[in-house]
mmCIF file of the N, C-alpha and C atoms, coordinates in Angstrom:
data_MODEL
# 
_entry.id   MODEL 
# 
loop_
_atom_site.group_PDB 
_atom_site.id 
_atom_site.type_symbol 
_atom_site.label_atom_id 
_atom_site.label_alt_id 
_atom_site.label_comp_id 
_atom_site.label_asym_id 
_atom_site.label_entity_id 
_atom_site.label_seq_id 
_atom_site.pdbx_PDB_ins_code 
_atom_site.Cartn_x 
_atom_site.Cartn_y 
_atom_site.Cartn_z 
_atom_site.occupancy 
_atom_site.B_iso_or_equiv 
_atom_site.pdbx_formal_charge 
_atom_site.auth_seq_id 
_atom_site.auth_comp_id 
_atom_site.auth_asym_id 
_atom_site.auth_atom_id 
_atom_site.pdbx_PDB_model_num 
ATOM 1   N N  . MET A 1 1  ? -45.094 -3.433 6.190   1.00 0.00 ? 1  MET A N  1 
ATOM 2   C CA . MET A 1 1  ? -44.626 -2.429 6.526   1.00 0.00 ? 1  MET A CA 1 
ATOM 3   C C  . MET A 1 1  ? -44.728 -1.392 5.280   1.00 0.00 ? 1  MET A C  1 
ATOM 4   N N  . LYS A 1 2  ? -45.483 -0.428 5.417   1.00 0.00 ? 2  LYS A N  1 
ATOM 5   C CA . LYS A 1 2  ? -45.263 0.698  3.885   1.00 0.00 ? 2  LYS A CA 1 
ATOM 6   C C  . LYS A 1 2  ? -44.007 1.473  3.686   1.00 0.00 ? 2  LYS A C  1 
ATOM 7   N N  . ASP A 1 3  ? -43.719 1.371  2.384   1.00 0.00 ? 3  ASP A N  1 
ATOM 8   C CA . ASP A 1 3  ? -43.226 1.734  1.640   1.00 0.00 ? 3  ASP A CA 1 
ATOM 9   C C  . ASP A 1 3  ? -43.196 3.381  2.165   1.00 0.00 ? 3  ASP A C  1 
ATOM 10  N N  . LYS A 1 4  ? -41.764 4.121  2.069   1.00 0.00 ? 4  LYS A N  1 
ATOM 11  C CA . LYS A 1 4  ? -42.420 5.970  2.148   1.00 0.00 ? 4  LYS A CA 1 
ATOM 12  C C  . LYS A 1 4  ? -42.462 6.479  0.744   1.00 0.00 ? 4  LYS A C  1 
ATOM 13  N N  . LYS A 1 5  ? -42.883 7.107  0.685   1.00 0.00 ? 5  LYS A N  1 
ATOM 14  C CA . LYS A 1 5  ? -42.344 8.081  -0.731  1.00 0.00 ? 5  LYS A CA 1 
ATOM 15  C C  . LYS A 1 5  ? -42.013 8.669  -0.307  1.00 0.00 ? 5  LYS A C  1 
ATOM 16  N N  . SER A 1 6  ? -40.685 9.123  -1.583  1.00 0.00 ? 6  SER A N  1 
ATOM 17  C CA . SER A 1 6  ? -39.604 10.526 -1.674  1.00 0.00 ? 6  SER A CA 1 
ATOM 18  C C  . SER A 1 6  ? -40.339 11.742 -2.324  1.00 0.00 ? 6  SER A C  1 
ATOM 19  N N  . TYR A 1 7  ? -40.196 12.846 -2.077  1.00 0.00 ? 7  TYR A N  1 
ATOM 20  C CA . TYR A 1 7  ? -40.285 14.182 -2.791  1.00 0.00 ? 7  TYR A CA 1 
ATOM 21  C C  . TYR A 1 7  ? -39.259 15.094 -2.589  1.00 0.00 ? 7  TYR A C  1 
ATOM 22  N N  . ASP A 1 8  ? -39.856 15.640 -3.534  1.00 0.00 ? 8  ASP A N  1 
ATOM 23  C CA . ASP A 1 8  ? -38.606 17.336 -3.096  1.00 0.00 ? 8  ASP A CA 1 
ATOM 24  C C  . ASP A 1 8  ? -39.365 18.288 -2.637  1.00 0.00 ? 8  ASP A C  1 
ATOM 25  N N  . VAL A 1 9  ? -38.297 19.045 -2.024  1.00 0.00 ? 9  VAL A N  1 
ATOM 26  C CA . VAL A 1 9  ? -39.827 20.513 -1.849  1.00 0.00 ? 9  VAL A CA 1 
ATOM 27  C C  . VAL A 1 9  ? -38.471 21.677 -2.294  1.00 0.00 ? 9  VAL A C  1 
ATOM 28  N N  . ILE A 1 10 ? -39.091 22.228 -2.919  1.00 0.00 ? 10 ILE A N  1 
ATOM 29  C CA . ILE A 1 10 ? -38.180 23.628 -3.396  1.00 0.00 ? 10 ILE A CA 1 
ATOM 30  C C  . ILE A 1 10 ? -37.923 24.824 -2.481  1.00 0.00 ? 10 ILE A C  1 
ATOM 31  N N  . LEU A 1 11 ? -36.814 25.416 -1.598  1.00 0.00 ? 11 LEU A N  1 
ATOM 32  C CA . LEU A 1 11 ? -37.035 26.066 -0.643  1.00 0.00 ? 11 LEU A CA 1 
ATOM 33  C C  . LEU A 1 11 ? -36.730 27.781 -1.541  1.00 0.00 ? 11 LEU A C  1 
ATOM 34  N N  . PHE A 1 12 ? -37.576 28.944 -1.393  1.00 0.00 ? 12 PHE A N  1 
ATOM 35  C CA . PHE A 1 12 ? -37.273 30.276 -1.660  1.00 0.00 ? 12 PHE A CA 1 
ATOM 36  C C  . PHE A 1 12 ? -36.699 30.845 -0.822  1.00 0.00 ? 12 PHE A C  1 
ATOM 37  N N  . LYS A 1 13 ? -35.924 32.209 -1.252  1.00 0.00 ? 13 LYS A N  1 
ATOM 38  C CA . LYS A 1 13 ? -35.843 33.227 0.051   1.00 0.00 ? 13 LYS A CA 1 
ATOM 39  C C  . LYS A 1 13 ? -37.256 33.763 0.717   1.00 0.00 ? 13 LYS A C  1 
ATOM 40  N N  . ALA A 1 14 ? -37.976 34.506 -0.372  1.00 0.00 ? 14 ALA A N  1 
ATOM 41  C CA . ALA A 1 14 ? -39.004 34.831 -0.062  1.00 0.00 ? 14 ALA A CA 1 
ATOM 42  C C  . ALA A 1 14 ? -40.504 34.618 -1.014  1.00 0.00 ? 14 ALA A C  1 
ATOM 43  N N  . VAL A 1 15 ? -41.686 34.166 -0.076  1.00 0.00 ? 15 VAL A N  1 
ATOM 44  C CA . VAL A 1 15 ? -42.509 34.118 -0.683  1.00 0.00 ? 15 VAL A CA 1 
ATOM 45  C C  . VAL A 1 15 ? -43.037 34.151 -2.598  1.00 0.00 ? 15 VAL A C  1 
ATOM 46  N N  . SER A 1 16 ? -42.460 35.530 -1.978  1.00 0.00 ? 16 SER A N  1 
ATOM 47  C CA . SER A 1 16 ? -42.720 36.226 -3.715  1.00 0.00 ? 16 SER A CA 1 
ATOM 48  C C  . SER A 1 16 ? -42.310 35.279 -4.840  1.00 0.00 ? 16 SER A C  1 
ATOM 49  N N  . TYR A 1 17 ? -40.930 34.257 -4.472  1.00 0.00 ? 17 TYR A N  1 
ATOM 50  C CA . TYR A 1 17 ? -40.010 33.842 -5.120  1.00 0.00 ? 17 TYR A CA 1 
ATOM 51  C C  . TYR A 1 17 ? -41.210 32.520 -5.426  1.00 0.00 ? 17 TYR A C  1 
ATOM 52  N N  . ALA A 1 18 ? -41.822 31.693 -4.297  1.00 0.00 ? 18 ALA A N  1 
ATOM 53  C CA . ALA A 1 18 ? -42.298 31.124 -4.357  1.00 0.00 ? 18 ALA A CA 1 
ATOM 54  C C  . ALA A 1 18 ? -43.434 30.921 -5.434  1.00 0.00 ? 18 ALA A C  1 
ATOM 55  N N  . LEU A 1 19 ? -44.514 32.341 -5.255  1.00 0.00 ? 19 LEU A N  1 
ATOM 56  C CA . LEU A 1 19 ? -45.425 32.437 -6.340  1.00 0.00 ? 19 LEU A CA 1 
ATOM 57  C C  . LEU A 1 19 ? -45.377 32.931 -7.539  1.00 0.00 ? 19 LEU A C  1 
ATOM 58  N N  . LYS A 1 20 ? -44.016 32.977 -8.227  1.00 0.00 ? 20 LYS A N  1 
ATOM 59  C CA . LYS A 1 20 ? -43.783 33.633 -9.203  1.00 0.00 ? 20 LYS A CA 1 
ATOM 60  C C  . LYS A 1 20 ? -43.409 32.233 -9.636  1.00 0.00 ? 20 LYS A C  1 
ATOM 61  N N  . ALA A 1 21 ? -42.378 30.864 -9.123  1.00 0.00 ? 21 ALA A N  1 
ATOM 62  C CA . ALA A 1 21 ? -42.476 29.776 -9.258  1.00 0.00 ? 21 ALA A CA 1 
ATOM 63  C C  . ALA A 1 21 ? -43.868 28.672 -9.428  1.00 0.00 ? 21 ALA A C  1 
ATOM 64  N N  . GLU A 1 22 ? -44.492 29.238 -8.537  1.00 0.00 ? 22 GLU A N  1 
ATOM 65  C CA . GLU A 1 22 ? -45.580 28.068 -8.762  1.00 0.00 ? 22 GLU A CA 1 
ATOM 66  C C  . GLU A 1 22 ? -46.379 28.987 -10.168 1.00 0.00 ? 22 GLU A C  1 
ATOM 67  N N  . LYS A 1 23 ? -46.187 30.326 -11.086 1.00 0.00 ? 23 LYS A N  1 
ATOM 68  C CA . LYS A 1 23 ? -46.859 30.830 -11.739 1.00 0.00 ? 23 LYS A CA 1 
ATOM 69  C C  . LYS A 1 23 ? -46.655 29.531 -13.321 1.00 0.00 ? 23 LYS A C  1 
ATOM 70  N N  . ILE A 1 24 ? -45.247 29.660 -13.322 1.00 0.00 ? 24 ILE A N  1 
ATOM 71  C CA . ILE A 1 24 ? -44.210 29.344 -14.419 1.00 0.00 ? 24 ILE A CA 1 
ATOM 72  C C  . ILE A 1 24 ? -45.105 28.041 -14.328 1.00 0.00 ? 24 ILE A C  1 
ATOM 73  N N  . LEU A 1 25 ? -44.390 27.120 -13.426 1.00 0.00 ? 25 LEU A N  1 
ATOM 74  C CA . LEU A 1 25 ? -45.117 25.357 -13.702 1.00 0.00 ? 25 LEU A CA 1 
ATOM 75  C C  . LEU A 1 25 ? -46.197 25.291 -13.972 1.00 0.00 ? 25 LEU A C  1 
ATOM 76  N N  . LYS A 1 26 ? -47.736 26.362 -13.695 1.00 0.00 ? 26 LYS A N  1 
ATOM 77  C CA . LYS A 1 26 ? -48.966 26.344 -13.940 1.00 0.00 ? 26 LYS A CA 1 
ATOM 78  C C  . LYS A 1 26 ? -49.070 26.464 -15.425 1.00 0.00 ? 26 LYS A C  1 
ATOM 79  N N  . LYS A 1 27 ? -48.205 27.198 -15.972 1.00 0.00 ? 27 LYS A N  1 
ATOM 80  C CA . LYS A 1 27 ? -48.170 27.849 -17.265 1.00 0.00 ? 27 LYS A CA 1 
ATOM 81  C C  . LYS A 1 27 ? -47.728 26.697 -18.196 1.00 0.00 ? 27 LYS A C  1 
ATOM 82  N N  . GLU A 1 28 ? -46.841 25.735 -17.383 1.00 0.00 ? 28 GLU A N  1 
ATOM 83  C CA . GLU A 1 28 ? -46.184 24.666 -18.628 1.00 0.00 ? 28 GLU A CA 1 
ATOM 84  C C  . GLU A 1 28 ? -47.136 23.902 -17.910 1.00 0.00 ? 28 GLU A C  1 
ATOM 85  N N  . GLY A 1 29 ? -47.172 23.403 -17.463 1.00 0.00 ? 29 GLY A N  1 
ATOM 86  C CA . GLY A 1 29 ? -48.277 22.423 -17.007 1.00 0.00 ? 29 GLY A CA 1 
ATOM 87  C C  . GLY A 1 29 ? -47.715 21.293 -16.301 1.00 0.00 ? 29 GLY A C  1 
ATOM 88  N N  . LEU A 1 30 ? -46.935 21.474 -15.549 1.00 0.00 ? 30 LEU A N  1 
ATOM 89  C CA . LEU A 1 30 ? -46.220 20.576 -14.488 1.00 0.00 ? 30 LEU A CA 1 
ATOM 90  C C  . LEU A 1 30 ? -46.343 20.582 -13.318 1.00 0.00 ? 30 LEU A C  1 
ATOM 91  N N  . PRO A 1 31 ? -46.518 19.344 -12.864 1.00 0.00 ? 31 PRO A N  1 
ATOM 92  C CA . PRO A 1 31 ? -47.124 18.914 -11.312 1.00 0.00 ? 31 PRO A CA 1 
ATOM 93  C C  . PRO A 1 31 ? -46.357 19.460 -10.188 1.00 0.00 ? 31 PRO A C  1 
ATOM 94  N N  . HIS A 1 32 ? -46.783 20.111 -8.492  1.00 0.00 ? 32 HIS A N  1 
ATOM 95  C CA . HIS A 1 32 ? -46.384 20.608 -8.031  1.00 0.00 ? 32 HIS A CA 1 
ATOM 96  C C  . HIS A 1 32 ? -47.586 21.159 -7.134  1.00 0.00 ? 32 HIS A C  1 
ATOM 97  N N  . LYS A 1 33 ? -47.067 20.992 -5.831  1.00 0.00 ? 33 LYS A N  1 
ATOM 98  C CA . LYS A 1 33 ? -48.321 21.617 -5.122  1.00 0.00 ? 33 LYS A CA 1 
ATOM 99  C C  . LYS A 1 33 ? -47.543 22.619 -3.944  1.00 0.00 ? 33 LYS A C  1 
ATOM 100 N N  . LEU A 1 34 ? -47.744 23.583 -3.661  1.00 0.00 ? 34 LEU A N  1 
ATOM 101 C CA . LEU A 1 34 ? -47.513 25.110 -2.832  1.00 0.00 ? 34 LEU A CA 1 
ATOM 102 C C  . LEU A 1 34 ? -48.024 25.109 -1.346  1.00 0.00 ? 34 LEU A C  1 
ATOM 103 N N  . ILE A 1 35 ? -46.946 24.452 -0.376  1.00 0.00 ? 35 ILE A N  1 
ATOM 104 C CA . ILE A 1 35 ? -47.214 24.082 1.083   1.00 0.00 ? 35 ILE A CA 1 
ATOM 105 C C  . ILE A 1 35 ? -46.469 24.706 1.955   1.00 0.00 ? 35 ILE A C  1 
ATOM 106 N N  . PRO A 1 36 ? -46.948 24.594 3.261   1.00 0.00 ? 36 PRO A N  1 
ATOM 107 C CA . PRO A 1 36 ? -45.857 25.740 4.207   1.00 0.00 ? 36 PRO A CA 1 
ATOM 108 C C  . PRO A 1 36 ? -44.688 24.819 4.165   1.00 0.00 ? 36 PRO A C  1 
ATOM 109 N N  . VAL A 1 37 ? -43.938 25.571 4.451   1.00 0.00 ? 37 VAL A N  1 
ATOM 110 C CA . VAL A 1 37 ? -42.315 24.808 4.554   1.00 0.00 ? 37 VAL A CA 1 
ATOM 111 C C  . VAL A 1 37 ? -42.158 23.919 6.079   1.00 0.00 ? 37 VAL A C  1 
ATOM 112 N N  . PRO A 1 38 ? -41.850 22.787 6.172   1.00 0.00 ? 38 PRO A N  1 
ATOM 113 C CA . PRO A 1 38 ? -41.761 21.778 6.628   1.00 0.00 ? 38 PRO A CA 1 
ATOM 114 C C  . PRO A 1 38 ? -41.164 22.227 8.416   1.00 0.00 ? 38 PRO A C  1 
ATOM 115 N N  . LYS A 1 39 ? -41.773 22.239 9.168   1.00 0.00 ? 39 LYS A N  1 
ATOM 116 C CA . LYS A 1 39 ? -40.956 23.151 10.557  1.00 0.00 ? 39 LYS A CA 1 
ATOM 117 C C  . LYS A 1 39 ? -39.528 22.324 11.011  1.00 0.00 ? 39 LYS A C  1 
ATOM 118 N N  . HIS A 1 40 ? -39.362 21.224 10.419  1.00 0.00 ? 40 HIS A N  1 
ATOM 119 C CA . HIS A 1 40 ? -38.236 21.066 10.842  1.00 0.00 ? 40 HIS A CA 1 
ATOM 120 C C  . HIS A 1 40 ? -37.045 21.215 10.278  1.00 0.00 ? 40 HIS A C  1 
ATOM 121 N N  . ILE A 1 41 ? -37.547 22.072 9.137   1.00 0.00 ? 41 ILE A N  1 
ATOM 122 C CA . ILE A 1 41 ? -36.538 22.411 7.816   1.00 0.00 ? 41 ILE A CA 1 
ATOM 123 C C  . ILE A 1 41 ? -36.224 24.107 8.517   1.00 0.00 ? 41 ILE A C  1 
ATOM 124 N N  . SER A 1 42 ? -37.569 24.516 8.697   1.00 0.00 ? 42 SER A N  1 
ATOM 125 C CA . SER A 1 42 ? -37.735 26.029 8.885   1.00 0.00 ? 42 SER A CA 1 
ATOM 126 C C  . SER A 1 42 ? -39.012 26.175 9.978   1.00 0.00 ? 42 SER A C  1 
ATOM 127 N N  . SER A 1 43 ? -38.356 27.133 11.133  1.00 0.00 ? 43 SER A N  1 
ATOM 128 C CA . SER A 1 43 ? -39.746 27.456 12.053  1.00 0.00 ? 43 SER A CA 1 
ATOM 129 C C  . SER A 1 43 ? -40.318 29.094 11.279  1.00 0.00 ? 43 SER A C  1 
ATOM 130 N N  . ASP A 1 44 ? -39.750 29.402 10.840  1.00 0.00 ? 44 ASP A N  1 
ATOM 131 C CA . ASP A 1 44 ? -40.017 30.871 10.145  1.00 0.00 ? 44 ASP A CA 1 
ATOM 132 C C  . ASP A 1 44 ? -41.554 30.058 9.147   1.00 0.00 ? 44 ASP A C  1 
ATOM 133 N N  . CYS A 1 45 ? -42.452 30.851 9.618   1.00 0.00 ? 45 CYS A N  1 
ATOM 134 C CA . CYS A 1 45 ? -43.300 30.877 8.064   1.00 0.00 ? 45 CYS A CA 1 
ATOM 135 C C  . CYS A 1 45 ? -42.814 31.241 6.822   1.00 0.00 ? 45 CYS A C  1 
ATOM 136 N N  . GLY A 1 46 ? -43.197 30.371 6.232   1.00 0.00 ? 46 GLY A N  1 
ATOM 137 C CA . GLY A 1 46 ? -43.007 30.825 4.478   1.00 0.00 ? 46 GLY A CA 1 
ATOM 138 C C  . GLY A 1 46 ? -43.386 29.094 3.678   1.00 0.00 ? 46 GLY A C  1 
ATOM 139 N N  . VAL A 1 47 ? -43.523 29.856 2.000   1.00 0.00 ? 47 VAL A N  1 
ATOM 140 C CA . VAL A 1 47 ? -44.298 28.317 1.521   1.00 0.00 ? 47 VAL A CA 1 
ATOM 141 C C  . VAL A 1 47 ? -43.031 27.795 0.913   1.00 0.00 ? 47 VAL A C  1 
ATOM 142 N N  . CYS A 1 48 ? -43.386 26.860 0.035   1.00 0.00 ? 48 CYS A N  1 
ATOM 143 C CA . CYS A 1 48 ? -42.187 26.053 -0.776  1.00 0.00 ? 48 CYS A CA 1 
ATOM 144 C C  . CYS A 1 48 ? -42.777 24.893 -1.204  1.00 0.00 ? 48 CYS A C  1 
ATOM 145 N N  . LEU A 1 49 ? -42.476 24.884 -2.599  1.00 0.00 ? 49 LEU A N  1 
ATOM 146 C CA . LEU A 1 49 ? -43.390 23.651 -3.377  1.00 0.00 ? 49 LEU A CA 1 
ATOM 147 C C  . LEU A 1 49 ? -42.623 22.156 -3.499  1.00 0.00 ? 49 LEU A C  1 
ATOM 148 N N  . MET A 1 50 ? -43.499 21.388 -3.385  1.00 0.00 ? 50 MET A N  1 
ATOM 149 C CA . MET A 1 50 ? -43.540 20.157 -3.233  1.00 0.00 ? 50 MET A CA 1 
ATOM 150 C C  . MET A 1 50 ? -43.222 19.531 -4.734  1.00 0.00 ? 50 MET A C  1 
ATOM 151 N N  . ILE A 1 51 ? -42.812 18.745 -5.055  1.00 0.00 ? 51 ILE A N  1 
ATOM 152 C CA . ILE A 1 51 ? -42.732 18.505 -6.572  1.00 0.00 ? 51 ILE A CA 1 
ATOM 153 C C  . ILE A 1 51 ? -42.084 16.777 -6.380  1.00 0.00 ? 51 ILE A C  1 
ATOM 154 N N  . HIS A 1 52 ? -42.809 16.074 -7.292  1.00 0.00 ? 52 HIS A N  1 
ATOM 155 C CA . HIS A 1 52 ? -42.365 14.469 -7.364  1.00 0.00 ? 52 HIS A CA 1 
ATOM 156 C C  . HIS A 1 52 ? -40.660 14.155 -8.026  1.00 0.00 ? 52 HIS A C  1 
ATOM 157 N N  . LEU A 1 53 ? -39.605 13.342 -7.741  1.00 0.00 ? 53 LEU A N  1 
ATOM 158 C CA . LEU A 1 53 ? -38.941 13.503 -8.120  1.00 0.00 ? 53 LEU A CA 1 
ATOM 159 C C  . LEU A 1 53 ? -38.824 13.079 -10.075 1.00 0.00 ? 53 LEU A C  1 
ATOM 160 N N  . ASP A 1 54 ? -39.913 12.643 -9.976  1.00 0.00 ? 54 ASP A N  1 
ATOM 161 C CA . ASP A 1 54 ? -39.525 11.953 -11.880 1.00 0.00 ? 54 ASP A CA 1 
ATOM 162 C C  . ASP A 1 54 ? -40.118 13.212 -12.435 1.00 0.00 ? 54 ASP A C  1 
ATOM 163 N N  . VAL A 1 55 ? -40.415 14.146 -12.259 1.00 0.00 ? 55 VAL A N  1 
ATOM 164 C CA . VAL A 1 55 ? -40.670 15.934 -12.880 1.00 0.00 ? 55 VAL A CA 1 
ATOM 165 C C  . VAL A 1 55 ? -39.233 16.620 -12.478 1.00 0.00 ? 55 VAL A C  1 
ATOM 166 N N  . LYS A 1 56 ? -38.987 16.548 -11.813 1.00 0.00 ? 56 LYS A N  1 
ATOM 167 C CA . LYS A 1 56 ? -37.993 16.951 -11.238 1.00 0.00 ? 56 LYS A CA 1 
ATOM 168 C C  . LYS A 1 56 ? -36.954 17.473 -11.850 1.00 0.00 ? 56 LYS A C  1 
ATOM 169 N N  . ASN A 1 57 ? -36.173 17.362 -12.918 1.00 0.00 ? 57 ASN A N  1 
ATOM 170 C CA . ASN A 1 57 ? -35.097 17.517 -14.120 1.00 0.00 ? 57 ASN A CA 1 
ATOM 171 C C  . ASN A 1 57 ? -36.076 18.452 -14.928 1.00 0.00 ? 57 ASN A C  1 
ATOM 172 N N  . ASN A 1 58 ? -37.571 18.205 -15.449 1.00 0.00 ? 58 ASN A N  1 
ATOM 173 C CA . ASN A 1 58 ? -38.128 19.191 -15.829 1.00 0.00 ? 58 ASN A CA 1 
ATOM 174 C C  . ASN A 1 58 ? -38.449 21.045 -15.126 1.00 0.00 ? 58 ASN A C  1 
ATOM 175 N N  . ILE A 1 59 ? -38.850 20.772 -13.304 1.00 0.00 ? 59 ILE A N  1 
ATOM 176 C CA . ILE A 1 59 ? -38.785 21.938 -13.118 1.00 0.00 ? 59 ILE A CA 1 
ATOM 177 C C  . ILE A 1 59 ? -38.000 22.103 -13.282 1.00 0.00 ? 59 ILE A C  1 
ATOM 178 N N  . MET A 1 60 ? -36.799 21.521 -12.651 1.00 0.00 ? 60 MET A N  1 
ATOM 179 C CA . MET A 1 60 ? -35.284 22.959 -12.261 1.00 0.00 ? 60 MET A CA 1 
ATOM 180 C C  . MET A 1 60 ? -35.073 23.723 -13.810 1.00 0.00 ? 60 MET A C  1 
ATOM 181 N N  . THR A 1 61 ? -35.311 22.874 -15.188 1.00 0.00 ? 61 THR A N  1 
ATOM 182 C CA . THR A 1 61 ? -34.975 23.334 -16.113 1.00 0.00 ? 61 THR A CA 1 
ATOM 183 C C  . THR A 1 61 ? -36.047 24.639 -16.675 1.00 0.00 ? 61 THR A C  1 
ATOM 184 N N  . SER A 1 62 ? -37.086 24.527 -16.103 1.00 0.00 ? 62 SER A N  1 
ATOM 185 C CA . SER A 1 62 ? -38.079 25.411 -16.003 1.00 0.00 ? 62 SER A CA 1 
ATOM 186 C C  . SER A 1 62 ? -38.197 26.040 -15.435 1.00 0.00 ? 62 SER A C  1 
ATOM 187 N N  . LEU A 1 63 ? -37.687 26.651 -14.208 1.00 0.00 ? 63 LEU A N  1 
ATOM 188 C CA . LEU A 1 63 ? -37.543 27.543 -13.568 1.00 0.00 ? 63 LEU A CA 1 
ATOM 189 C C  . LEU A 1 63 ? -36.107 28.241 -13.756 1.00 0.00 ? 63 LEU A C  1 
ATOM 190 N N  . ALA A 1 64 ? -34.710 27.560 -14.334 1.00 0.00 ? 64 ALA A N  1 
ATOM 191 C CA . ALA A 1 64 ? -33.459 28.165 -14.102 1.00 0.00 ? 64 ALA A CA 1 
ATOM 192 C C  . ALA A 1 64 ? -33.561 29.328 -14.841 1.00 0.00 ? 64 ALA A C  1 
ATOM 193 N N  . GLY A 1 65 ? -33.051 30.207 -14.041 1.00 0.00 ? 65 GLY A N  1 
ATOM 194 C CA . GLY A 1 65 ? -32.750 31.819 -14.523 1.00 0.00 ? 65 GLY A CA 1 
ATOM 195 C C  . GLY A 1 65 ? -33.927 32.178 -14.879 1.00 0.00 ? 65 GLY A C  1 
ATOM 196 N N  . LYS A 1 66 ? -34.420 32.055 -14.211 1.00 0.00 ? 66 LYS A N  1 
ATOM 197 C CA . LYS A 1 66 ? -35.940 32.931 -13.811 1.00 0.00 ? 66 LYS A CA 1 
ATOM 198 C C  . LYS A 1 66 ? -36.593 33.145 -12.233 1.00 0.00 ? 66 LYS A C  1 
ATOM 199 N N  . VAL A 1 67 ? -35.898 32.007 -11.059 1.00 0.00 ? 67 VAL A N  1 
ATOM 200 C CA . VAL A 1 67 ? -36.586 32.236 -10.032 1.00 0.00 ? 67 VAL A CA 1 
ATOM 201 C C  . VAL A 1 67 ? -35.150 31.888 -9.414  1.00 0.00 ? 67 VAL A C  1 
ATOM 202 N N  . ASP A 1 68 ? -35.173 32.624 -8.313  1.00 0.00 ? 68 ASP A N  1 
ATOM 203 C CA . ASP A 1 68 ? -33.786 32.142 -7.314  1.00 0.00 ? 68 ASP A CA 1 
ATOM 204 C C  . ASP A 1 68 ? -34.760 31.312 -6.393  1.00 0.00 ? 68 ASP A C  1 
ATOM 205 N N  . ILE A 1 69 ? -33.743 30.359 -6.605  1.00 0.00 ? 69 ILE A N  1 
ATOM 206 C CA . ILE A 1 69 ? -34.391 29.045 -6.051  1.00 0.00 ? 69 ILE A CA 1 
ATOM 207 C C  . ILE A 1 69 ? -32.695 28.980 -4.616  1.00 0.00 ? 69 ILE A C  1 
ATOM 208 N N  . GLU A 1 70 ? -33.395 28.850 -3.319  1.00 0.00 ? 70 GLU A N  1 
ATOM 209 C CA . GLU A 1 70 ? -32.549 28.901 -1.897  1.00 0.00 ? 70 GLU A CA 1 
ATOM 210 C C  . GLU A 1 70 ? -31.750 27.430 -1.670  1.00 0.00 ? 70 GLU A C  1 
ATOM 211 N N  . SER A 1 71 ? -32.381 26.551 -2.029  1.00 0.00 ? 71 SER A N  1 
ATOM 212 C CA . SER A 1 71 ? -32.301 24.997 -2.005  1.00 0.00 ? 71 SER A CA 1 
ATOM 213 C C  . SER A 1 71 ? -33.224 24.270 -1.908  1.00 0.00 ? 71 SER A C  1 
ATOM 214 N N  . VAL A 1 72 ? -32.703 23.213 -2.092  1.00 0.00 ? 72 VAL A N  1 
ATOM 215 C CA . VAL A 1 72 ? -33.958 21.624 -2.855  1.00 0.00 ? 72 VAL A CA 1 
ATOM 216 C C  . VAL A 1 72 ? -33.328 20.322 -2.002  1.00 0.00 ? 72 VAL A C  1 
ATOM 217 N N  . ARG A 1 73 ? -34.606 19.867 -0.982  1.00 0.00 ? 73 ARG A N  1 
ATOM 218 C CA . ARG A 1 73 ? -34.333 19.211 -0.147  1.00 0.00 ? 73 ARG A CA 1 
ATOM 219 C C  . ARG A 1 73 ? -35.525 17.872 -0.241  1.00 0.00 ? 73 ARG A C  1 
ATOM 220 N N  . THR A 1 74 ? -34.690 16.559 0.112   1.00 0.00 ? 74 THR A N  1 
ATOM 221 C CA . THR A 1 74 ? -35.666 15.224 -0.815  1.00 0.00 ? 74 THR A CA 1 
ATOM 222 C C  . THR A 1 74 ? -36.538 14.843 0.687   1.00 0.00 ? 74 THR A C  1 
ATOM 223 N N  . LEU A 1 75 ? -37.386 14.644 0.824   1.00 0.00 ? 75 LEU A N  1 
ATOM 224 C CA . LEU A 1 75 ? -38.169 14.129 1.795   1.00 0.00 ? 75 LEU A CA 1 
ATOM 225 C C  . LEU A 1 75 ? -39.184 12.784 1.903   1.00 0.00 ? 75 LEU A C  1 
ATOM 226 N N  . ALA A 1 76 ? -39.686 12.581 2.865   1.00 0.00 ? 76 ALA A N  1 
ATOM 227 C CA . ALA A 1 76 ? -40.378 11.210 2.470   1.00 0.00 ? 76 ALA A CA 1 
ATOM 228 C C  . ALA A 1 76 ? -41.548 11.349 3.721   1.00 0.00 ? 76 ALA A C  1 
ATOM 229 N N  . ASP A 1 77 ? -42.170 10.645 3.398   1.00 0.00 ? 77 ASP A N  1 
ATOM 230 C CA . ASP A 1 77 ? -43.805 10.729 3.822   1.00 0.00 ? 77 ASP A CA 1 
ATOM 231 C C  . ASP A 1 77 ? -43.237 9.804  5.325   1.00 0.00 ? 77 ASP A C  1 
# 
């Protein structure tokens, strides 16, 4: 049986917040991926950031006070 890989998605209230967060993370060289919000989380159109759990603390510190985050959810493949 294949082990499932866990990752977090950071959700934002607006696409503009997600794009701002992406810009900050790119500038700081922190790994992330901009993806559509998974349908089981929201049926609305939108994007979120997928991050690996091992860099979560660094990413959250980088975004603190700079971008409004709606929620962070842990998912698995």
